N, C-alpha and C positions, 0 to 999 in steps of 0.2 A: 188308384189309391195314392200313387206318387203325385199325380196332378192335383188331387184334392189337397194333399199336404202343402204343395207349393202355393196353391191359391189361398189356403188358410194363412200361410206365412206372409204372403203379400198383403192380404187383408189386415193382418195384425200389425204389420209395419206401417201401413197407411193410417190405421186407427190410432196408433201411438203417435205418429207424426202430427195428426190433427189434434190429439190431446195436448201435446207439448205446445202447439201454437195457440190453443184456446184456453189453456189452464189459467184459472183465476189467480193463482198465487205461484211465486217462484219455486217453492219447495216441491209442489205437485208437478210442475213442469220439469224440474230436474230429475225427479224420480221416474217420470215418463221417459226422459231422455236416456237414463241408465237402462231401463227396460228395452228401449229401442236399440241401444248398442248391443245388448245381449242377444236380442232377436235377430239383429243384423248379422251377428256372428253365426247364428244357425243358418242364415241365408248363404253366407260364404261357404259353410260346410256343404250345403246342398250343391254348390258349384264346384265342389272338390278342391277348394282353395283353403286347406286346413291351416296353413301358416297365417294367412290373412284373417281367417276366422278367429284364431287364438289372439292375434294382435288386436282385432276389433273388440273382442270381449274384454281383453285386459286393459286396453287404452281407452277405447270409445265408451265402453260400458262401465269400466272400473275406475281408473285413475282420473279421467276427465270428470266423471260424475262426482267423485270425492272432492276434486278441486272446486267444482261449482257449489257443492253443498257447504264447503268451508267458506267460500266467498259469500254465499247467501247468509250464512250464520253471522259472519262478521258485519255485514251490512245491516242485518236485523238488530244486532246489538247496538249499533251506532244510531239507529233511528227507531224511535218508539212508535212512529206511525207507519203502517203498512203502505208500501208504495206499489202502484200497479201502472203499467203502461196504458196510455189513453187509447181511444179507438183509432185516432189518426195514426198513432205510432204502430199499433197492431196491423192496421190496414196497409201501411207502407211496408212493414216487414213481410206481410203475406204476399204483397205484389212482388217485392224483391225476390222472395223465395220461389215464387211461381216462375218468374223470368229466368232465374238461374236453373231451375229444374227443367224448364222448356229448352233452354240452351244446351244443357247436358244431354237431354233426350235427342235433340236434333244432331248433336255431335256423334252420339252413339249410333243413331240410325244411318248416318252418312258414312260409316266405316265401310271400306271395300270388303267384299266377300269372295274368297277367304281373306281374312285380315293378314297384313304382313307381320311376320313374327321372326324373332331371333331364337326361338326356343330350340329348333334343331341344332343350330350352331352352339348354343349354350350346353345342350345335352352332349354334343360330340366332344366338347372340351372338358367335360366333367372329370374324366379319368385323370387328366393332368393335375387337377387339384387334390385328388384323393378323397373328395367329398362324395357323399351319396345323396345329399339333399340339394337339388338345383337352386332352391331359393337361397340357401346359405351361400352357395357359390356365387350367385348374383350379388348378394349383399356384401360379401367379404372378399371376393376375388375380382369379379368382372367390374363391379361398380363400387369398389371399396371406398373411394373418395367420398361418394354421396353419404355412405354410412358413417364415415369418420366425421364429416361436417354435421350430420344430425346429432351426434353425441356432443359436439362442441356447442351446438345450439341449446341443447338441454342444460349444459352447465351455465351458459349465458342467461337462460331463463331463471335458473336458481339464483344467480347473482342479482338479477333484477328483483326477485322476491326478497332477498336479504337486504337489498338497499332500501326497502320500505321501512326497515326498523329505525326507530329513533336513535340518535347518535349515542345516547347513554346505554342503549341496549345492544350496541354492536359487539358481536362476539359472544353474546349470551345465548340462551336457549329459547326455542319457540315454546309457546304455552298451548297445550291441548286440554280440552275439557275432560275432567275425570271424576269430579265430585259425585255426579249422579249416575255413574256407570252401573247398570243393573247387574245383579248377580249372574244371570244366565250369560250375559255378555262377557263378564270376567271369566266365567268358566270356559267359554269358547276360546278366550284369549290365552288360557293356560294349556288347552289340549290341542288346538289347531296348529300353532307354529311348527312343532316338530314335523308334522305331516307336510306342511307347506314348504319347509326348507328341503325336505326330501324330494318333493315334486319339482321344486325349482332346480335342484342339482341335476335331477334326471333330465329335465327339459333343456338345460344348458348343455349337458353331455351329449344327449341324443340329437341335438339340433344339427350337428354336422352331417348326419345321415338320414334324418327323418324329421317330420314336422316338430318344431320347437325352436329354441334359440335363445339368444341373450336377452332380447327385449321382453319376451314372455316370462322367462325365468326371473329377470330383474323385477318385473311387475309383481309376480307372486311373492318374492321376498319383501318387496316394499309393503305389500298388503299385510303380510304377517307382522312386520315391524310396527306398522301403524296400529294394528289390532292390539298389540301389547301396550303401546303408548297410550292409546285412547282408553284402554281399560285401567290405566293407572298402575300397571305392573312395573313399568320402567319409565323414567322421565326422558323427555327429548334431550339429546346431547347439546352441549354448548358448541356453537358453530366455530369457535376459535380453536377447537382442538386440532392439533397437528395431524393426528392419526386419521381423523375424519376427513380433513382436507386432502391428505395424501390418497386416501381411498377414492375420494370423489374424482380426482384428476388422474388416478392411476390408469384407468382403462384408456382414455384418450391419449395420455402420454405414451403408453406402451404401443398403441396403434400408430402414433406419429413416429416413434422410434423404429418400429418394424418397417414403416413406409420409407423412411430415409435410408435404412440399411439396404433396401432394395437396390439403391444405386450401386452399392458395393458388391452385393452377392447375387443379384439377379438382373433383370432388364430395365430397372428404373424404379421410380416412386411407387410404393405399394405393390411391387412385384415380389413374388416369393421364390426362393431357390427350388429348383426341381427336386421333387421327392420329399420336400419338407413342408409343403404348404399346409397339409391338414393339421399336424401338431401345432404349427404356429397359429393357425386360425383358431383352433380350440383354446390355446392359451390366451389369445386376444379376447375371445368370447367370455372366458372365465373372468378376466379382469374387468371387462365391460359390464358383466352382470352385476358385480359388486358396485361399480360406479352408478349404474342405472338404478339399482335398488335404493341406494342412498339418495340419489338426486330426486327420484320420484317421491320418496318418503318425506324428504325435507321440503319439497315443493308443496305438498299437501299440508305439512306442519305449519308452513308460513314463516313470516319474519320473526326475529327474536322478540320475545315478549317480556323478558326480564334481563337484568344486567348480569354480566359474568360474575361468578363467585370469585373473590380475590384469592 
């Protein structure tokens, strides 16, 4: 039964991948890509990688899909003629994807068996951090610098999106479609956010000891925020607002501050004092969750579409 489930999962992933590559229009391909991300999350669950599964579902199937749909809608508004890649372009893309897939397959098959791993060392040092989730320990203790830089990259991506706004709209608010929001969608936007916020708070809190964490929680919060804005219940905020900008940079700034304090109270940059690692990490995760939620929501909302109100 388990084998049949795995074979069905693989067949579904391959079918969706082929659909995305062969879809005749961009919207259909993006919807297929979102379904692919969600099904890939199920695949990671089958491999017992719950943290990766949640991240894939939230980022691969959720936020990335929303970004692509927004980009497709904007391109469609600017061009009255439907554009589709030619056969040569599609063939080149197919060949490129095949070469990359074959290279990855060869790399995976060439791994030594058993594969070298630092998992025993990471698990042995887990008690020193006070954390129960080894994934969180890797992300925020053993390799905290990588995680910190990822958050900085997110902020840089948002600055890139904001920079696309015309000069007269700088500091204004993004514009999201709301005029034709159907009533069932508005109803969902009214009842889902409280549950989404509760789930996000739980995922952030439990991430120190169980699957969950700041990225997953931030994505759920961003989804709830976007739901409210897309339904027209709340407008998008003006990007010049000081509170908004402070919350955006608050997480990374706190992370940097704790990192430099490590020189004074611990063994160096991004080192935590003995016995205090867990509460510090939970505090960083809480601040990062707010920053990530705002960043992802504003990335999807796009550049400012109207001038700031005087």
